[in-house]
C-alpha positions in Angstrom: 103.6 30.4 155.1 101.9 32.3 157.9 104.6 31.1 160.3 107.3 32.6 157.9 105.5 36.0 157.9 104.8 35.9 161.6 108.5 35.6 162.4 110.1 38.8 163.9 113.8 39.6 163.7 115.8 40.1 166.9 117.5 43.5 167.0 120.9 41.9 166.2 119.5 40.1 163.2 117.6 43.1 162.0 120.8 45.2 162.2 122.7 42.6 160.2 120.0 42.5 157.5 119.7 46.3 157.4 123.5 46.5 156.9 123.4 43.9 154.1 120.5 45.9 152.5 122.4 49.2 152.8 125.5 47.8 151.3 123.6 46.2 148.4 121.7 49.5 147.7 125.0 51.4 147.8 126.6 49.0 145.4 123.5 49.2 143.1 123.6 53.0 143.1 127.4 53.0 142.5 127.0 50.6 139.6 124.2 52.6 138.1 126.2 55.8 138.4 129.2 54.0 136.9 127.2 52.8 134.0 125.8 56.3 133.4 129.3 57.9 133.5 130.9 55.3 131.2 127.9 55.5 128.9 128.5 59.3 128.6 132.2 58.7 128.1 131.5 56.1 125.4 130.1 58.8 123.2 133.3 60.8 123.4 135.6 57.9 122.4 138.2 58.6 119.7 138.9 55.0 118.5 137.6 51.5 118.5 139.8 50.4 121.4 138.3 53.0 123.7 134.8 51.9 122.7 135.8 48.2 123.3 137.3 48.6 126.8 134.6 51.1 127.9 131.9 48.6 126.9 133.8 45.7 128.5 134.0 47.8 131.7 130.2 48.4 131.5 129.6 44.7 131.1 131.7 44.0 134.2 129.7 46.7 136.2 126.4 45.3 134.9 127.3 41.8 135.9 128.8 42.6 139.4 127.4 45.9 140.6 123.9 45.9 139.1 122.5 42.4 138.9 123.5 40.9 142.2 123.1 44.0 144.3 119.7 44.7 142.8 118.5 41.2 143.6 120.0 41.3 147.1 118.3 44.6 147.6 115.0 43.2 146.6 115.4 40.1 148.8 116.6 41.9 151.9 113.9 44.6 151.4 111.2 42.0 151.3 112.6 40.2 154.4 112.9 43.4 156.3 109.3 44.3 155.4 107.7 41.0 156.4 109.9 40.4 159.5 109.4 43.8 161.0 106.4 45.9 162.0 106.5 47.7 158.6 104.9 44.9 156.6 105.0 44.5 152.9 101.6 46.2 152.2 100.9 48.2 155.4 102.6 51.4 154.4 102.6 53.3 151.1 106.3 54.0 151.2 107.2 50.3 151.5 104.8 49.4 148.6 106.1 52.2 146.5 109.7 51.1 147.1 108.8 47.5 146.2 107.1 48.5 143.0 110.0 50.9 142.0 112.6 48.3 142.8 110.8 45.7 140.6 110.4 48.3 137.7 114.1 49.3 137.9 115.2 45.6 137.9 113.0 44.8 135.0 114.3 47.8 133.0 117.8 46.5 133.6 116.9 43.0 132.6 114.8 43.8 129.6 116.6 46.8 128.1 119.9 48.0 129.6 121.6 44.6 129.4 120.6 44.1 125.8 121.5 47.6 124.8 125.0 47.2 126.2 125.5 43.9 124.4 124.1 45.5 121.2 126.6 48.4 121.4 129.5 46.0 121.9 128.4 43.9 118.9 128.2 47.1 116.7 131.7 48.2 117.8 133.0 44.7 117.1 131.5 44.8 113.6 132.2 48.5 112.7 134.9 49.7 115.0 135.0 53.5 115.6 132.7 54.0 112.6 129.9 52.8 114.9 129.9 56.2 116.5 128.4 57.6 113.3 125.9 54.8 112.9 122.3 55.8 113.5 121.5 52.5 115.3 124.5 53.0 117.7 123.4 56.6 118.4 119.8 55.6 119.1 120.8 52.7 121.4 123.4 54.8 123.2 120.8 57.6 123.8 118.3 55.0 125.1 120.9 53.5 127.4 122.1 56.8 128.9 118.6 58.2 129.3 117.4 55.0 130.9 120.4 54.7 133.2 119.7 58.3 134.3 116.1 57.3 135.0 117.2 54.3 137.0 119.6 56.4 139.1 116.7 58.9 139.8 114.5 55.9 140.9 117.2 54.6 143.2 117.8 58.0 144.8 114.0 58.5 145.2 113.9 55.2 147.1 116.6 56.4 149.4 114.6 59.6 150.2 111.4 57.6 150.6 113.2 55.3 153.1 114.1 58.3 155.3 110.9 60.4 155.0 108.4 57.5 154.9 105.7 59.6 153.2 101.9 58.9 152.7 101.3 57.0 155.9 99.5 53.6 156.3 97.5 51.9 153.7 93.9 51.9 154.9 92.2 48.6 155.1 89.2 48.2 152.9 86.0 47.3 154.5 84.7 44.1 153.2 81.5 44.2 151.0 79.6 42.0 153.5 80.3 44.2 156.5 79.3 47.4 154.7 76.0 45.8 153.5 75.1 44.6 157.0 75.4 48.1 158.4 
């Protein structure tokens, strides 16, 4: 394992990995924005067919522009951290991005995916009457609000990447070295 973490990327390989990382982040942001916009459009639908095809579009975006780009972003981010001088836990900005990425992915897995499927089930059962259903309204609001939160998290991570705030994480002195002093 130490050999894996001691590996350093050549400039050519680093540039390639950065390009893959940026493309996956851009896809993830685009997918999140698409989900948010379609979610807001969903509430303005006039008939069951609009609800059905909007939710079908959201499921396609979820499957192709959220899941895979998010996982690729996580993977390439970890590889860039451990195979460059930044390290995974040397700088606050890297650690903050890792934590925010994990939280955003977990929100998608645990909530957004299920809410989208739940809305589709309600539309299948109730048609356009689902728009007046309290459960539909509540789930829709949760989905739109959480999509907005995820988009803000992703944009925050972009800014953190460029500004690299908070500096290095200071190493703790071990208890044995502080007692011997």
